[in-house]
C-alpha positions in Angstrom: 23.7 43.3 119.7 22.9 44.3 123.3 19.7 46.1 122.1 18.5 43.0 120.2 19.0 40.8 123.3 17.1 43.2 125.5 14.3 43.7 123.0 13.9 40.0 122.4 13.7 39.3 126.2 11.1 42.1 126.7 9.0 40.6 123.9 9.1 37.2 125.6 7.9 38.7 128.8 4.7 39.8 127.0 5.1 43.5 127.8 2.2 45.4 129.4 1.2 47.7 126.5 -2.3 48.4 127.6 -1.8 49.3 131.2 -0.4 52.5 132.7 3.1 51.8 134.1 4.3 54.3 136.8 7.1 56.6 135.7 9.3 55.2 138.4 8.9 51.7 136.9 9.7 53.1 133.4 13.1 54.3 134.7 14.0 50.7 135.6 13.0 49.3 132.1 16.1 48.1 130.2 14.5 48.8 126.8 13.8 52.4 127.8 17.4 52.9 128.8 18.6 51.5 125.5 16.6 53.9 123.4 17.7 56.7 125.8 21.4 55.8 125.3 20.9 55.4 121.5 19.4 58.9 121.4 22.3 60.4 123.4 25.0 58.7 121.3 23.5 59.6 118.0 23.2 63.2 118.9 26.7 63.3 120.3 27.8 62.3 116.8 25.6 65.0 115.2 27.0 67.7 117.4 30.6 66.6 117.4 31.6 68.3 114.2 30.6 71.7 115.4 33.8 72.6 117.2 36.2 70.6 115.0 35.2 71.1 111.3 35.4 75.0 111.2 38.9 74.9 112.8 40.2 72.1 110.7 38.6 72.9 107.4 38.6 76.7 107.3 41.9 77.5 109.1 44.1 74.5 108.1 42.6 73.3 104.8 41.4 76.7 103.6 37.9 75.5 102.6 35.5 78.4 102.1 32.9 79.0 104.9 30.1 78.4 102.4 31.1 74.8 101.9 31.4 74.3 105.7 27.9 75.5 106.0 26.8 73.0 103.3 28.5 70.2 105.2 26.5 71.1 108.3 23.2 71.5 106.5 23.1 68.2 104.5 22.7 66.1 107.7 18.9 66.9 108.0 18.5 66.3 104.3 19.4 62.6 104.9 16.9 62.5 107.8 14.2 64.1 105.7 14.4 61.7 102.8 15.3 58.5 104.6 12.8 58.7 107.4 9.8 57.6 105.2 11.9 54.8 103.9 12.9 53.7 107.5 9.2 53.8 108.5 8.2 51.6 105.5 11.0 49.1 106.1 10.5 48.9 109.9 7.8 46.1 109.8 10.0 43.9 107.7 13.3 44.7 109.5 12.0 44.7 113.0 12.8 47.4 115.5 15.9 45.8 117.0 17.5 45.4 113.6 16.5 48.8 112.5 18.0 50.7 115.4 21.1 48.5 115.5 21.7 49.2 111.8 21.2 52.9 112.5 23.7 52.9 115.4 26.2 50.9 113.4 26.0 53.2 110.5 26.3 56.3 112.7 29.5 54.8 114.2 31.0 53.8 110.9 30.3 57.1 109.1 31.5 59.2 112.1 34.7 57.2 112.2 35.1 57.7 108.5 35.4 61.5 109.0 38.6 60.7 110.8 39.9 59.1 107.6 39.6 62.3 105.6 42.8 63.7 107.2 44.7 60.5 106.3 43.4 60.1 102.8 43.8 63.6 101.4 46.3 66.4 101.5 45.3 69.8 102.8 45.0 71.1 99.2 42.6 68.4 98.0 39.7 70.6 99.0 37.3 69.3 96.3 37.6 65.7 97.5 37.5 66.7 101.1 34.2 68.6 100.6 32.7 65.8 98.5 33.5 63.1 101.0 32.4 65.2 103.9 29.0 65.9 102.3 28.5 62.2 101.5 29.4 61.2 105.1 27.0 63.7 106.6 24.2 62.5 104.3 24.9 58.9 105.4 25.0 60.1 109.1 21.6 61.7 108.6 20.3 58.5 107.0 21.4 56.5 110.0 19.8 58.9 112.3 16.5 58.5 110.5 16.5 54.8 111.3 17.4 55.5 115.0 14.8 58.2 115.5 12.0 56.3 113.7 12.6 53.2 115.7 12.8 55.1 119.0 9.4 56.7 118.4 8.0 53.5 117.2 9.0 51.7 120.4 7.7 54.6 122.5 4.2 54.6 120.8 3.7 50.9 120.4 5.6 49.2 123.3 4.5 51.7 125.8 1.0 52.7 124.6 -0.2 54.2 127.8 3.1 55.9 128.6 4.1 57.1 125.2 4.2 60.8 126.4 6.7 60.0 129.2 8.9 57.9 126.9 8.9 60.5 124.1 9.8 63.2 126.7 12.7 61.0 127.9 13.9 60.5 124.4 13.8 64.3 123.7 15.6 64.9 126.9 18.4 62.5 125.8 18.5 64.3 122.4 19.1 67.6 124.2 21.8 66.0 126.4 23.5 64.5 123.4 23.5 67.9 121.6 24.8 69.5 124.8 27.7 67.2 125.5 28.7 66.4 121.9 30.6 69.6 121.1 32.2 69.5 124.5 33.5 65.9 124.1 34.6 66.6 120.6 36.5 69.7 121.7 38.3 67.8 124.5 39.3 65.0 122.1 40.5 67.4 119.5 42.7 69.3 122.0 44.1 66.1 123.5 44.6 64.1 120.2 44.0 65.3 116.7 41.3 65.5 113.9 41.5 61.8 112.9 41.7 60.3 116.3 38.8 62.4 117.6 36.4 61.0 115.0 37.7 57.5 115.3 37.1 57.6 119.0 33.6 59.1 118.6 32.7 56.6 115.9 34.0 53.7 117.9 31.9 54.7 120.9 28.7 53.9 118.9 
């Protein structure tokens, strides 16, 4: 919702897309901050399962390491197959709606990971694996809408500064991947499996 308001206000101001905006001015741009924040939060969600899933699934639920690897690897499959769809839908949906839907989906599907521990017993490994794979695919699909929109904004709204904006987005991706596992580890130690993902999902 906040992103939609900021994006709409920036459109009303007839943004300077053909002039070179100084990097210092870019850092004061609300829309730039929004795509930076979205990039951080989405990659925090991506990296958050790294310290939790192996401990919870392999040690407590006795799920084979192979299936844990599959759960990790299906995320980019969602990105690969949904990114072209996100690009084709972007003109009809609009950038604000697209990134908002992606962030909402990322939050919901991350929080749903926390429901696994509540819905199934430790010996229901087949259902746990199946639901985890589906949720990771949906997370990847949400990420496709977020990334596609971020790069669309960078290249269209900031035509003369797209290199700087893309660099900022990639920096935020790195920060999200850096802090995601740390935050997830702290939450897992202080709370439990379910609450960790519910908090991470709610933060989106």
